[in-house]
N, CA, C and O atoms as a DFTB+ gen file, in Angstrom:
612 C
 N C O
     1  1      72.671     130.202      84.769
     2  2      74.025     130.706      84.747
     3  2      74.331     131.493      86.013
     4  3      75.405     131.346      86.596
     5  1      73.398     132.321      86.433
     6  2      73.611     133.114      87.644
     7  2      73.765     132.194      88.853
     8  3      74.547     132.471      89.761
     9  1      73.010     131.100      88.851
    10  2      73.100     130.139      89.956
    11  2      74.471     129.468      89.977
    12  3      75.036     129.262      91.051
    13  1      75.011     129.126      88.812
    14  2      76.350     128.535      88.729
    15  2      77.405     129.506      89.231
    16  3      78.322     129.116      89.954
    17  1      77.277     130.763      88.851
    18  2      78.235     131.781      89.294
    19  2      78.164     131.941      90.805
    20  3      79.194     132.068      91.468
    21  1      76.965     131.935      91.347
    22  2      76.794     132.070      92.800
    23  2      77.398     130.865      93.519
    24  3      78.026     131.021      94.566
    25  1      77.214     129.665      92.964
    26  2      77.795     128.457      93.563
    27  2      79.322     128.532      93.556
    28  3      79.963     128.135      94.529
    29  1      79.905     129.035      92.475
    30  2      81.365     129.179      92.413
    31  2      81.850     130.193      93.446
    32  3      82.888     129.989      94.077
    33  1      81.110     131.273      93.618
    34  2      81.473     132.279      94.624
    35  2      81.434     131.675      96.028
    36  3      82.336     131.897      96.835
    37  1      80.377     130.907      96.309
    38  2      80.256     130.282      97.632
    39  2      81.378     129.263      97.851
    40  3      81.949     129.194      98.939
    41  1      81.691     128.478      96.828
    42  2      82.777     127.498      96.920
    43  2      84.100     128.201      97.211
    44  3      84.874     127.749      98.055
    45  1      84.359     129.304      96.513
    46  2      85.600     130.056      96.721
    47  2      85.659     130.612      98.137
    48  3      86.721     130.622      98.759
    49  1      84.527     131.073      98.643
    50  2      84.466     131.615     100.008
    51  2      84.741     130.529     101.035
    52  3      85.482     130.754     101.992
    53  1      84.153     129.355     100.848
    54  2      84.394     128.229     101.768
    55  2      85.872     127.856     101.749
    56  3      86.473     127.659     102.806
    57  1      86.459     127.758     100.573
    58  2      87.876     127.415     100.464
    59  2      88.758     128.469     101.124
    60  3      89.729     128.122     101.795
    61  1      88.438     129.745     100.947
    62  2      89.201     130.822     101.586
    63  2      89.122     130.716     103.095
    64  3      90.132     130.853     103.785
    65  1      87.922     130.472     103.612
    66  2      87.751     130.350     105.065
    67  2      88.510     129.147     105.620
    68  3      89.082     129.217     106.707
    69  1      88.515     128.046     104.871
    70  2      89.259     126.867     105.322
    71  2      90.757     127.157     105.362
    72  3      91.434     126.759     106.310
    73  1      91.282     127.841     104.350
    74  2      92.714     128.206     104.349
    75  2      93.028     129.118     105.528
    76  3      94.039     128.937     106.207
    77  1      92.161     130.100     105.772
    78  2      92.364     131.007     106.911
    79  2      92.372     130.236     108.221
    80  3      93.211     130.487     109.086
    81  1      91.441     129.297     108.374
    82  2      91.361     128.490     109.595
    83  2      92.629     127.670     109.786
    84  3      93.192     127.629     110.880
    85  1      93.078     127.014     108.710
    86  2      94.281     126.188     108.806
    87  2      95.499     127.021     109.175
    88  3      96.377     126.538     109.890
    89  1      95.571     128.247     108.709
    90  2      96.710     129.098     109.023
    91  2      96.694     129.539     110.485
    92  3      97.744     129.861     111.043
    93  1      95.535     129.558     111.100
    94  2      95.428     129.956     112.511
    95  2      95.790     128.822     113.452
    96  3      96.097     129.062     114.619
    97  1      95.758     127.579     112.959
    98  2      96.088     126.446     113.808
    99  2      97.537     126.532     114.256
   100  3      98.422     126.880     113.475
   101  1      97.765     126.214     115.508
   102  2      99.133     126.121     116.015
   103  2      99.612     124.722     115.659
   104  3      99.212     123.734     116.275
   105  1     100.466     124.659     114.664
   106  2     100.874     123.402     114.068
   107  2     102.311     123.081     114.457
   108  3     103.182     123.951     114.447
   109  1     102.545     121.808     114.801
   110  2     103.895     121.311     115.080
   111  2     104.180     120.188     114.104
   112  3     103.279     119.456     113.693
   113  1     105.449     120.061     113.738
   114  2     105.863     118.997     112.837
   115  2     106.904     118.142     113.538
   116  3     107.867     118.661     114.103
   117  1     106.706     116.817     113.500
   118  2     107.700     115.903     114.045
   119  2     108.018     114.836     113.010
   120  3     107.184     114.480     112.178
   121  1     109.234     114.342     113.082
   122  2     109.672     113.299     112.165
   123  2     109.983     112.032     112.930
   124  3     109.510     111.840     114.050
   125  1     110.766     111.183     112.335
   126  2     111.070     109.880     112.919
   127  2     111.988     109.932     114.127
   128  3     111.923     109.053     114.986
   129  1     112.832     110.932     114.211
   130  2     113.787     111.051     115.316
   131  2     113.268     112.035     116.353
   132  3     113.779     113.149     116.474
   133  1     112.271     111.629     117.086
   134  2     111.663     112.496     118.093
   135  2     112.424     112.351     119.404
   136  3     112.577     111.245     119.922
   137  1     112.898     113.471     119.937
   138  2     113.611     113.433     121.214
   139  2     112.878     114.212     122.292
   140  3     113.142     114.027     123.480
   141  1     111.964     115.076     121.893
   142  2     111.215     115.861     122.882
   143  2     110.265     114.914     123.617
   144  3     109.365     114.337     123.008
   145  1     110.470     114.754     124.945
   146  2     109.724     113.742     125.704
   147  2     108.206     113.791     125.526
   148  3     107.559     112.744     125.502
   149  1     107.641     114.964     125.405
   150  2     106.178     115.051     125.311
   151  2     105.637     114.435     124.026
   152  3     104.451     114.112     123.951
   153  1     106.484     114.268     123.014
   154  2     106.043     113.670     121.759
   155  2     106.399     112.190     121.640
   156  3     105.812     111.486     120.818
   157  1     107.341     111.706     122.434
   158  2     107.806     110.318     122.308
   159  2     106.668     109.327     122.534
   160  3     106.469     108.424     121.722
   161  1     105.925     109.483     123.621
   162  2     104.829     108.561     123.931
   163  2     103.720     108.671     122.879
   164  3     103.147     107.662     122.469
   165  1     103.423     109.894     122.447
   166  2     102.376     110.070     121.449
   167  2     102.773     109.393     120.132
   168  3     101.943     108.749     119.490
   169  1     104.023     109.536     119.737
   170  2     104.488     108.911     118.505
   171  2     104.417     107.386     118.604
   172  3     104.077     106.719     117.627
   173  1     104.733     106.833     119.771
   174  2     104.644     105.369     119.950
   175  2     103.199     104.903     119.763
   176  3     102.952     103.878     119.126
   177  1     102.253     105.651     120.314
   178  2     100.842     105.318     120.149
   179  2     100.432     105.420     118.677
   180  3      99.720     104.556     118.164
   181  1     100.880     106.464     118.012
   182  2     100.609     106.653     116.584
   183  2     101.137     105.462     115.785
   184  3     100.432     104.933     114.926
   185  1     102.359     105.040     116.060
   186  2     102.973     103.933     115.336
   187  2     102.173     102.643     115.519
   188  3     102.002     101.883     114.566
   189  1     101.679     102.386     116.744
   190  2     100.869     101.188     116.985
   191  2      99.584     101.238     116.170
   192  3      99.190     100.241     115.565
   193  1      98.925     102.404     116.154
   194  2      97.676     102.544     115.395
   195  2      97.919     102.304     113.902
   196  3      97.131     101.628     113.240
   197  1      98.999     102.852     113.387
   198  2      99.318     102.687     111.971
   199  2      99.641     101.229     111.667
   200  3      99.190     100.693     110.655
   201  1     100.411     100.591     112.526
   202  2     100.773      99.185     112.301
   203  2      99.531      98.307     112.264
   204  3      99.402      97.441     111.398
   205  1      98.633      98.527     113.190
   206  2      97.402      97.731     113.213
   207  2      96.540      98.021     111.992
   208  3      95.971      97.108     111.394
   209  1      96.447      99.275     111.631
   210  2      95.655      99.636     110.460
   211  2      96.251      99.026     109.202
   212  3      95.516      98.608     108.307
   213  1      97.581      98.970     109.125
   214  2      98.196      98.393     107.925
   215  2      97.917      96.896     107.827
   216  3      97.787      96.355     106.729
   217  1      97.827      96.234     108.970
   218  2      97.498      94.805     108.948
   219  2      96.087      94.581     108.415
   220  3      95.825      93.592     107.730
   221  1      95.189      95.495     108.730
   222  2      93.779      95.362     108.328
   223  2      93.488      95.919     106.937
   224  3      92.584      95.433     106.256
   225  1      94.242      96.932     106.505
   226  2      93.864      97.675     105.298
   227  2      94.892      97.638     104.177
   228  3      94.810      98.431     103.238
   229  1      95.855      96.735     104.260
   230  2      96.818      96.607     103.173
   231  2      96.058      96.092     101.956
   232  3      95.277      95.149     102.083
   233  1      96.260      96.675     100.796
   234  2      95.457      96.277      99.621
   235  2      95.739      94.845      99.184
   236  3      96.889      94.451      98.989
   237  1      94.695      94.097      99.039
   238  2      94.808      92.684      98.659
   239  2      95.543      92.509      97.337
   240  3      96.319      91.567      97.176
   241  1      95.301      93.411      96.390
   242  2      95.935      93.282      95.077
   243  2      97.446      93.527      95.110
   244  3      98.143      93.197      94.151
   245  1      97.959      94.105      96.207
   246  2      99.409      94.325      96.338
   247  2     100.064      93.244      97.195
   248  3     101.279      93.052      97.142
   249  1      99.266      92.553      97.970
   250  2      99.786      91.566      98.930
   251  2     100.655      90.525      98.232
   252  3     100.205      89.826      97.325
   253  1     101.918      90.437      98.676
   254  2     102.837      89.458      98.138
   255  2     103.397      89.783      96.759
   256  3     104.129      88.982      96.178
   257  1     103.051      90.968      96.231
   258  2     103.464      91.301      94.872
   259  2     104.213      92.625      94.759
   260  3     105.162      92.744      93.984
   261  1     103.783      93.615      95.533
   262  2     104.331      94.966      95.371
   263  2     104.893      95.432      96.711
   264  3     104.230      95.342      97.744
   265  1     106.114      95.927      96.672
   266  2     106.789      96.411      97.875
   267  2     107.385      97.771      97.564
   268  3     107.622      98.099      96.401
   269  1     107.626      98.552      98.587
   270  2     108.245      99.848      98.338
   271  2     108.376     100.685      99.590
   272  3     107.906     100.315     100.666
   273  1     109.028     101.826      99.421
   274  2     109.277     102.762     100.510
   275  2     108.732     104.122     100.095
   276  3     108.879     104.528      98.943
   277  1     108.105     104.823     101.030
   278  2     107.560     106.144     100.757
   279  2     107.699     107.006     102.005
   280  3     107.934     106.506     103.105
   281  1     107.551     108.303     101.809
   282  2     107.531     109.232     102.938
   283  2     106.152     109.864     102.956
   284  3     105.689     110.408     101.954
   285  1     105.502     109.785     104.109
   286  2     104.143     110.292     104.276
   287  2     104.104     111.230     105.474
   288  3     104.804     111.014     106.464
   289  1     103.289     112.261     105.381
   290  2     103.019     113.140     106.512
   291  2     101.537     113.013     106.837
   292  3     100.675     113.253     105.991
   293  1     101.260     112.631     108.077
   294  2      99.889     112.479     108.560
   295  2      99.619     113.638     109.506
   296  3     100.385     113.880     110.439
   297  1      98.536     114.347     109.264
   298  2      98.160     115.486     110.101
   299  2      96.985     115.097     110.996
   300  3      95.951     114.621     110.527
   301  1      97.174     115.311     112.293
   302  2      96.188     114.936     113.300
   303  2      95.806     116.181     114.085
   304  3      96.663     116.987     114.448
   305  1      94.515     116.329     114.343
   306  2      94.036     117.459     115.146
   307  2      94.063     117.085     116.626
   308  3      94.155     115.908     116.973
   309  1      93.984     118.088     117.491
   310  2      94.142     117.894     118.936
   311  2      93.170     116.880     119.527
   312  3      93.499     116.217     120.510
   313  1      91.988     116.746     118.950
   314  2      91.018     115.780     119.474
   315  2      91.295     114.358     118.989
   316  3      90.561     113.431     119.331
   317  1      92.359     114.185     118.188
   318  2      92.727     112.868     117.669
   319  2      92.146     112.562     116.305
   320  3      92.373     111.478     115.767
   321  1      91.410     113.486     115.743
   322  2      90.814     113.220     114.435
   323  2      91.848     113.389     113.318
   324  3      92.772     114.198     113.407
   325  1      91.655     112.603     112.280
   326  2      92.498     112.642     111.093
   327  2      92.167     113.904     110.319
   328  3      91.002     114.166     110.020
   329  1      93.187     114.689     109.994
   330  2      92.965     115.881     109.185
   331  2      93.266     115.589     107.716
   332  3      92.427     115.816     106.844
   333  1      94.475     115.082     107.453
   334  2      94.865     114.785     106.077
   335  2      96.150     113.978     106.094
   336  3      96.817     113.860     107.122
   337  1      96.481     113.428     104.943
   338  2      97.758     112.744     104.762
   339  2      98.229     113.073     103.356
   340  3      97.435     113.190     102.423
   341  1      99.537     113.220     103.231
   342  2     100.090     113.507     101.913
   343  2     101.429     112.784     101.758
   344  3     102.197     112.636     102.708
   345  1     101.669     112.354     100.563
   346  2     102.906     111.652     100.222
   347  2     103.906     112.702      99.744
   348  3     103.631     113.443      98.800
   349  1     105.074     112.765     100.402
   350  2     106.103     113.715      99.950
   351  2     107.180     113.028      99.119
   352  3     107.915     113.687      98.384
   353  1     107.273     111.717      99.231
   354  2     108.195     110.946      98.392
   355  2     107.493     109.634      98.062
   356  3     107.278     108.793      98.935
   357  1     107.144     109.473      96.805
   358  2     106.374     108.315      96.364
   359  2     107.183     107.024      96.427
   360  3     108.410     107.026      96.324
   361  1     106.463     105.939      96.596
   362  2     107.061     104.600      96.532
   363  2     107.338     104.194      95.089
   364  3     108.073     103.243      94.822
   365  1     106.735     104.936      94.169
   366  2     106.819     104.555      92.767
   367  2     105.671     103.649      92.355
   368  3     105.551     103.274      91.188
   369  1     104.829     103.299      93.322
   370  2     103.669     102.452      93.063
   371  2     102.418     103.177      93.567
   372  3     102.236     103.359      94.771
   373  1     101.579     103.579      92.649
   374  2     100.368     104.317      93.015
   375  2      99.547     103.553      94.054
   376  3      99.005     104.154      94.982
   377  1      99.456     102.247      93.904
   378  2      98.650     101.446      94.827
   379  2      99.191     101.540      96.263
   380  3      98.404     101.590      97.209
   381  1     100.524     101.564      96.440
   382  2     101.097     101.682      97.786
   383  2     100.919     103.084      98.343
   384  3     100.620     103.245      99.526
   385  1     101.097     104.101      97.507
   386  2     100.904     105.478      97.959
   387  2      99.468     105.690      98.425
   388  3      99.228     106.274      99.481
   389  1      98.516     105.211      97.627
   390  2      97.105     105.340      98.001
   391  2      96.794     104.505      99.241
   392  3      96.012     104.926     100.093
   393  1      97.406     103.323      99.345
   394  2      97.195     102.472     100.518
   395  2      97.692     103.158     101.779
   396  3      97.042     103.083     102.822
   397  1      98.835     103.824     101.696
   398  2      99.384     104.508     102.868
   399  2      98.421     105.583     103.364
   400  3      98.183     105.700     104.566
   401  1      97.876     106.356     102.452
   402  2      96.914     107.395     102.846
   403  2      95.672     106.746     103.450
   404  3      95.161     107.222     104.464
   405  1      95.184     105.675     102.847
   406  2      94.016     104.964     103.377
   407  2      94.302     104.368     104.753
   408  3      93.458     104.441     105.646
   409  1      95.473     103.784     104.930
   410  2      95.851     103.206     106.223
   411  2      95.848     104.291     107.294
   412  3      95.344     104.073     108.396
   413  1      96.404     105.452     106.981
   414  2      96.430     106.563     107.944
   415  2      95.017     107.037     108.278
   416  3      94.704     107.311     109.436
   417  1      94.170     107.130     107.260
   418  2      92.776     107.571     107.467
   419  2      92.005     106.543     108.310
   420  3      91.268     106.905     109.227
   421  1      92.187     105.259     107.982
   422  2      91.455     104.201     108.665
   423  2      91.930     103.990     110.110
   424  3      91.194     103.434     110.925
   425  1      93.138     104.424     110.429
   426  2      93.662     104.267     111.792
   427  2      92.986     105.231     112.771
   428  3      93.037     105.018     113.982
   429  1      92.366     106.270     112.265
   430  2      91.701     107.264     113.114
   431  2      90.459     106.658     113.760
   432  3      89.860     105.742     113.196
   433  1      90.069     107.146     114.913
   434  2      90.677     108.299     115.580
   435  2      91.950     107.909     116.323
   436  3      92.086     106.802     116.844
   437  1      92.859     108.848     116.349
   438  2      94.085     108.694     117.116
   439  2      93.820     109.176     118.536
   440  3      92.751     109.711     118.828
   441  1      94.790     108.986     119.407
   442  2      94.621     109.486     120.770
   443  2      94.537     111.004     120.747
   444  3      95.250     111.654     119.982
   445  1      93.663     111.582     121.588
   446  2      93.677     113.044     121.723
   447  2      95.036     113.468     122.288
   448  3      95.699     112.695     122.980
   449  1      95.436     114.688     121.987
   450  2      96.708     115.176     122.506
   451  2      96.641     115.286     124.023
   452  3      95.647     115.776     124.561
   453  1      97.672     114.844     124.714
   454  2      97.717     115.052     126.159
   455  2      97.935     116.543     126.450
   456  3      98.346     117.290     125.563
   457  1      97.665     116.975     127.673
   458  2      97.770     118.406     128.010
   459  2      99.120     119.037     127.651
   460  3      99.169     120.188     127.218
   461  1     100.212     118.289     127.828
   462  2     101.531     118.869     127.549
   463  2     101.763     119.141     126.065
   464  3     102.618     119.956     125.719
   465  1     101.031     118.486     125.197
   466  2     101.102     118.786     123.763
   467  2     100.039     119.824     123.413
   468  3     100.306     120.766     122.667
   469  1      98.850     119.652     123.948
   470  2      97.716     120.529     123.616
   471  2      97.954     121.986     124.019
   472  3      97.373     122.894     123.424
   473  1      98.795     122.212     125.015
   474  2      98.992     123.593     125.495
   475  2      99.513     124.535     124.406
   476  3      99.279     125.741     124.475
   477  1     100.218     123.996     123.396
   478  2     100.730     124.867     122.336
   479  2     100.579     124.273     120.934
   480  3     101.202     124.744     119.982
   481  1      99.746     123.236     120.818
   482  2      99.619     122.550     119.528
   483  2      98.154     122.225     119.244
   484  3      97.478     121.582     120.046
   485  1      97.680     122.681     118.088
   486  2      96.320     122.364     117.637
   487  2      96.318     121.261     116.590
   488  3      95.330     120.544     116.429
   489  1      97.432     121.132     115.882
   490  2      97.555     120.115     114.836
   491  2      98.993     119.615     114.821
   492  3      99.942     120.387     114.960
   493  1      99.127     118.323     114.652
   494  2     100.434     117.688     114.652
   495  2     100.643     117.023     113.293
   496  3      99.839     116.194     112.864
   497  1     101.729     117.395     112.626
   498  2     102.099     116.790     111.352
   499  2     103.222     115.804     111.634
   500  3     104.307     116.197     112.065
   501  1     102.964     114.531     111.393
   502  2     103.935     113.472     111.670
   503  2     104.441     112.925     110.345
   504  3     103.684     112.323     109.583
   505  1     105.726     113.137     110.074
   506  2     106.339     112.629     108.846
   507  2     107.133     111.376     109.174
   508  3     107.920     111.349     110.119
   509  1     106.912     110.345     108.378
   510  2     107.563     109.059     108.608
   511  2     107.886     108.415     107.268
   512  3     107.213     108.656     106.266
   513  1     108.919     107.600     107.270
   514  2     109.208     106.743     106.130
   515  2     108.545     105.406     106.397
   516  3     108.760     104.795     107.444
   517  1     107.743     104.957     105.452
   518  2     107.106     103.649     105.561
   519  2     107.710     102.754     104.500
   520  3     107.771     103.122     103.327
   521  1     108.153     101.586     104.908
   522  2     108.676     100.603     103.976
   523  2     107.748      99.398     103.999
   524  3     107.695      98.658     104.981
   525  1     107.022      99.213     102.914
   526  2     106.152      98.050     102.801
   527  2     107.014      96.882     102.345
   528  3     107.625      96.921     101.277
   529  1     107.053      95.837     103.178
   530  2     107.894      94.676     102.900
   531  2     107.030      93.485     102.526
   532  3     105.808      93.598     102.438
   533  1     107.661      92.356     102.310
   534  2     106.927      91.156     101.917
   535  2     105.946      90.692     102.981
   536  3     105.088      89.857     102.697
   537  1     106.052      91.216     104.212
   538  2     105.111      90.823     105.269
   539  2     103.922      91.767     105.344
   540  3     103.070      91.613     106.219
   541  1     103.846      92.752     104.435
   542  2     102.764      93.740     104.392
   543  2     102.723      94.636     105.619
   544  3     101.677      95.206     105.929
   545  1     103.818      94.767     106.305
   546  2     103.886      95.705     107.427
   547  2     104.914      96.756     107.084
   548  3     105.793      96.535     106.250
   549  1     104.799      97.905     107.734
   550  2     105.835      98.901     107.571
   551  2     107.010      98.484     108.436
   552  3     106.845      98.138     109.605
   553  1     108.182      98.520     107.856
   554  2     109.391      98.176     108.589
   555  2     109.513      99.079     109.811
   556  3     109.415     100.301     109.707
   557  1     109.728      98.463     110.964
   558  2     109.869      99.241     112.186
   559  2     108.546      99.673     112.781
   560  3     108.537     100.399     113.775
   561  1     107.438      99.257     112.214
   562  2     106.122      99.677     112.685
   563  2     105.310      98.476     113.153
   564  3     104.081      98.507     113.086
   565  1     105.955      97.437     113.616
   566  2     105.259      96.232     114.032
   567  2     104.564      96.454     115.369
   568  3     105.191      96.952     116.304
   569  1     103.280      96.097     115.487
   570  2     102.591      96.289     116.755
   571  2     103.193      95.395     117.836
   572  3     103.633      94.276     117.576
   573  1     103.195      95.927     119.051
   574  2     103.672      95.128     120.178
   575  2     102.674      94.016     120.440
   576  3     101.464      94.221     120.346
   577  1     103.181      92.841     120.766
   578  2     102.270      91.730     120.993
   579  2     102.453      91.168     122.383
   580  3     103.535      91.239     122.966
   581  1     101.394      90.618     122.893
   582  2     101.368      89.979     124.200
   583  2     100.387      88.824     124.048
   584  3      99.351      88.967     123.398
   585  1     100.699      87.711     124.630
   586  2      99.874      86.516     124.453
   587  2      98.417      86.734     124.880
   588  3      97.520      86.073     124.357
   589  1      98.174      87.639     125.811
   590  2      96.829      87.817     126.348
   591  2      96.090      89.038     125.807
   592  3      94.933      89.259     126.165
   593  1      96.730      89.829     124.957
   594  2      96.057      91.025     124.483
   595  2      96.129      91.144     122.967
   596  3      97.072      90.667     122.337
   597  1      95.140      91.774     122.406
   598  2      95.114      92.066     120.983
   599  2      95.818      93.422     120.811
   600  3      95.325      94.428     121.322
   601  1      96.952      93.473     120.108
   602  2      97.681      94.726     119.984
   603  2      96.914      95.774     119.198
   604  3      97.248      96.958     119.241
   605  1      95.892      95.342     118.483
   606  2      95.122      96.274     117.668
   607  2      93.793      96.664     118.309
   608  3      92.982      97.343     117.680
   609  1      93.566      96.248     119.535
   610  2      92.299      96.562     120.203
   611  2      92.260      98.005     120.636
   612  3      91.269      98.448     121.216
């Protein structure tokens, strides 16, 4: 019993330290209508990574059967690592909501922040509307293609 109590205390301490750390991060939030030049290029890169990941990680059991729209926020750390993703407006289909989070996780690592973003940002929260259509891609998130290059490379 004493060991269980000690484990709970340690777990609570770890969780407290993680919350404190997250609060110290210099966090920026951007949405779909980005006009600040330093974020435009980064968002384009993010969109390509997500589009490619969705092509690879769209759930087979939903393919051709389930479609929907959701709002997701993906949090990325300055080194390009995936921090977390959360759904703020569900598609109404658990499988699509879970797929969106998986697609965001599987797209990592993202590009590290360039110096103009890193100077005042430790974590970037990117909120986007994803519409899963009959083509299994997010509407407006189609990877750029070129006959000689793999857009997902």
